N, C-alpha and C positions, 0 to 999 in steps of 0.2 A: 708343690704337690705332684706336678707332672714328672719332675726329676725322680721323685721317690717311687712312683708307680711305673716309670718307663721300663725297668727290667722285667715287669710282669708280661708286657706285650712285645718287647723288642725282639726276643728270641723267636717268638711265633710269627712276627711280621716278616722275618727273612724266609719263612716257609712259602714256597710258591703256591700252596693251597690257600694262603691268606689273601683275601681281596681288599680288605680295608679295616682300619681301626679308628674309632671315635672315642672321645672322652666327653662325658656330660657331668657338669658340676651342679650341686644343689644350690639353688638361689634362695636366700632367706625369705621366709614368708610367701614363697611362691607355691603354686600347685605342686603337690608332692609327686612329681613324675619320676623321681629317683628312689621311691619307696623308703624314704628316710636316710638313704645312704648319702654320704658326702660326695662320692664320685661313682659314676658308672663307666665302665670300660666296655664298649661294644665292639666285638671282633666278628667280622663277617668272613666266612670261609666257603670254599667251593663245596667240599664234602666233609662229612664226619660220621663216626659211628652213631653218635647221638645228635639229633637235629638241634637240641639246645643243651649247652653245658654251662653251669653256673658255679662260680667260686667266690667266696667272701673273704675279705682281707681286713686287717686292722693296721693303721699307721697314724702316728702322732695323735693319739686319742680320737682318731676318726675311723671311718669304715668305708670300704670300697667294695663294689661287686663287679666281677668280670663275667660278661655274657659272651659265649662263643656260639654263634648262630649260623646255620648253613644258609646258603643263598636261596635254596628252595623254601626253607622255613620262613625266611625274611619276606620273600615274595608272597607267601601264603598269608602272613600277617597283614601285609599291605593290601592284598586283595580282599580279604574277609573282614578286615578291621577288628580282628580278634585281640590284638594287643595295641590299645590306643596310645600307649606311651611311645611306641616305636616312631610315630610321626614326629613327636617332640624331640626324641633322641636324634633322628636323622636331620631334622630342620635346624636344630639349635646346637647339636654336638660339634665339638672341635675335631676336625680331621687331623690325626697325627700320623696316619699312614694310608696311602691310597695307591694301590697297584693299577697302573694304566688308567688312572682317573675313574675307577669303578664307582666310588662313592659320589664323586662330583657329578657324574653322568646320571646316577640313580636319583640324586636330589633334583636335578634339572627335569628328569622325566616325571617325578612326582609333582613338580610345580606345573608342568604342562598338562598332566593328568589326561592321557590319551582317551578319546571318546569311547573306544571299545571297552577299556577297563572300567570306565564310568558305568556303562550299560550293565555289566556283570554285577558291579557293586550295588547299583540301584535295584537290580532284580533280587539280590539276596536280602537287602534291607526291606524291600516291599514284602517279600515272603515272611520275614520275621514280624513285620508290622501287621499283616493279616492274621498270623497265628495269635499274636497278643490281643488284637482287637476282637477276634471271634471268640477266644477263650474268655476275655473280659465280659463280653456281651452275654455269654452263656451263664457266667457267675452272677451277673446282674439280674438276669431274668429269673434266676433261682434264689434271689434275695441274699446272696453272699456278697455283700457290698464291699467289705474290706479286701476280699480276694479280687473282686472286680476292679477295685481301685488300683491294686498292685499291678494288674495286667494293663490297665489303661495308661498308667504312668510309663510303663515300658513301651507301649504302642506309640505314645507321643514321642518318646526318645527315638524310636526307629523312624517315625515320620520326620523328626527334626534332622536326623542323619541323612535320610533320603533327600530332603530339600537342599542340604548343604552340597551333597554330591551332584545333584541336578544343577546347582549353580557353578559347578566346576572346581570344587574344593574338597580336600580330604577332611572328614570329621576328626576333630582333635579332642583332647581331654576336656576342654572347656566348650562343649557342644552348645550349651544354651547361650553362651556369650556370642558364638558365631551366628546362631539362629536369630538372636535379637537384632542383629544388623541386617541379615538377609531376608528372613521371613518373620516379621514382627507378628503376623496373624497367629502363627503356630506358638510363638513365645507367649503371646497374650493368653492363648487357650491353656497353656501349661500353668501360668501364674494364677489364672482364675480357678483352675482345678485345685491347686495347692492352697491358695489363700482365701477362697470364697467363704462367706459366713453361712451359705446355704447348707442344708443337711447333706450328708454323703449321698443319699439317694438322688436328691435333686441335682447335685453337682454332676453326678455320673450321667443322669438322664440328659442334661443339657450338653454335656461333652460328647455323648454318642451321636447326638443330632449334628453337632458341628463337625465331628470327625468324619461322619459319613460323607459329607461334602468334600472335605479336604482329601480323603482317600480316593473318592471318585475322580477328582480332578487330576490325580497323579497316577491313576491306574495304567493308562496307556504307556507312559514313560517307565513305570515300574515293571511292566511285564514285557517290554520290548525285547529284552534278551531271551526270555523264555519262549516267546512266540517265534522268534527268529530261529531258534534251535529246533522247535517242534515242526516248523515249516519244512525241515529237511526230509521228512518222511510223510507217507500218506496217513499213517496212524501209529500210535505207540502204546505198548503195555506200560504199566507203572514201573515194572522192573527194568524195562528198556531205558526209561528216563534215569532211574537211579544208577544205571551202569554207564551213562554217558558222562564223559570227563568234565563237561561244562555244567552239567546239572547235578552232579553228585553232591556239590556243596549246599544245595537247597535242602538236602537230607530230610529231617523230620518235619520241616515246614511245607514240603512240596504237596503232600496229600491235601491238606486243608486249603492251600492256595488253589489247587485244581478245582476243588468243590466251589470255592468262591467265584472262580472264573467261569465255571459251568453255569452257575446261577445267573451270572451277568452276561451270558451269551458270547464270551470270548473263546470258550472251548466247548466242543461237542463230544458226545460219547458214542462209540460204536460197539455193539454187542456181537461177539464172534462165537459161533457155536463150539461147544466142547463135546466130549463123549457122553457127558451126563445129560439126561433128559431135562430140558428146561433150564439148564445152567449155562451161562455164557461167560466168556472172557470179556472183561470190561476194558476197552481200549479208548484212547483219546486222540483227538486231532483238532487243529485250529479251525474255528468256525468259518464256513464258506464266505460269510460277509466280510471277514477280516483277511482271508488268504488272498 
C-alpha cells in the first residue's frame, strides 16, 4: 500500500513548506476514523492558499484520501477539538516524513498537554455546556421534551469532554469510553438518561437536578481562563470581549455564559452613560469577591 501511495506525497515532501506526512490505515471493525477510506494521508504544511485541501484516490479496488492541512488549521483543530479524528490520526498514524522532527515533537506536546492549553479548552467546553444546558432547560420548562432531550444529550457530552480535559487528556472519538474510566458518575448519568424506563419528562427532571450539581462543581475550573483574561481590564464591553484574540473562540456561547455567571455572582455589570436619556452601555467585570 505504502509503495503505491508514496508518489502522491513524495514530491510534496521535498518542498520546504511541508512539515510532516502521516499515513493512517483503516482497521477492520474499528471506529471509522478514516471515514470509510482504506488509507488517509495527512500532510502538514506551513502555509497554503487553502487551510484544508482534500483529494480522493482509487488504488487496487481501494480508496485513499489526501488531506493537506496548514499548521495554523491543525493547531486550531487541536485547540477547539472541532475535528475529533485528528487526535486519532496524530496518535496512531505512521510518520513517513518528518522535517526536523516536527510531528514527533507535536505528538509529545499533545501527550504532555500544557496546562495553559487545557485552561482554554476547558473554558470553551464549559461555554458550550452552559449553552446546551440553558437551552435544554428552557425547552423543558416549555414542555418541548424531545428538544430538551436533544440539548441535554449534547450538554452531557460537553460535560464529559470537560472532565476528560480536566484529567489531563484530549477527548477522543470514543469519549464515553474515556469517561467511563475517569468519571463514572457522568457516565452513569448518561446511561440512565438513555436507558431509563421513566417517562421522558421524569428522566429530564432528574437529570437537570443531577447536572446542576456537576456543573456547579466544575464552574471554577471551567471559567478560569475567562476570568483570567477579564481580569486584565477594569471592565469590558461585550464587543471588547469578542475582539480579544483569546475570547473570540467563545463566539455565540459567550453571551449566555456571561448571564449564567452574573446570576451566580462571578461577573458584575457596570452601566455606563450614553447620550441617550436613561440608556446605558452594559459593561462587565470580574466580581470583587473573586478578583
